N, C-alpha and C positions, 0 to 999 in steps of 0.2 A: 511160678511153678507150684507153689502151695495152693494158690487160689484155683488153679486148673485141677488139682487133685481133689479139692473140696467139691468143686462143681461136678466133676465126673462121678464122685462118690454119691452125691445126692441125686444124680440123674438115673441111677440104678434103682428100680422100684423095690428090689429086695432089701437094699440097705435103708431106704427111706421107710419101708414098712417095719423093719426091725427097730428103727429109731422111734417110731410112733408107738409101737406095741411095748417097747421097753420102757419108755417114759410113762405110758399109761399104767403099766404094772408097778413102776416105782411110785407113782402117785397112790395107787390102790394099797400097796404095802405100807406106805407112810400113814395113810388114814387108818389102816388096821392097827398100826403101831401106836398111834395116838390114843385109840380106845383100849387096846390091850397091850400095855408096855412089856413086851417080851423081846428078847434079843434077836430071835430069828426073823422077826418082822423088820427090824432095823437093818440086819444084814442083807435081807432080800431087797430092801429099798436101795441100799448102797450098791448092790450088785447090778440091779436093773438100771440105776442111774448112770453108772460108768460103763455098762456093756456097749453102748454105741461108740465110745472112745476106743475100746479094745477092738471092735469090729473095724473101725477106721484104720487103726494101726496095722491090722493084719491085711486089710484090703488094698492099701496104697503100697505100691512097690517101692522099695527103698532104692535110692540112687546114691552111689558112692562116688563123689566127684574126685576124691583123692586116688582111687584105685584105677580110674579110667586114664589110660595114658598112651 
């Protein structure tokens, strides 16, 4: 069931493009942070790194097996 959710998530071009763009921005903000060690570059790096996980959590519908009855 989890594998089906992951496959269906990555088949959507919107989610896949968000993943690629987000990781590219995370890499860019990390490289800026290495040259200019300011906190907002590090925060931007962490935000863009974990943004696809948040998108996945929102996009996959939750299933409550204990409530179904």
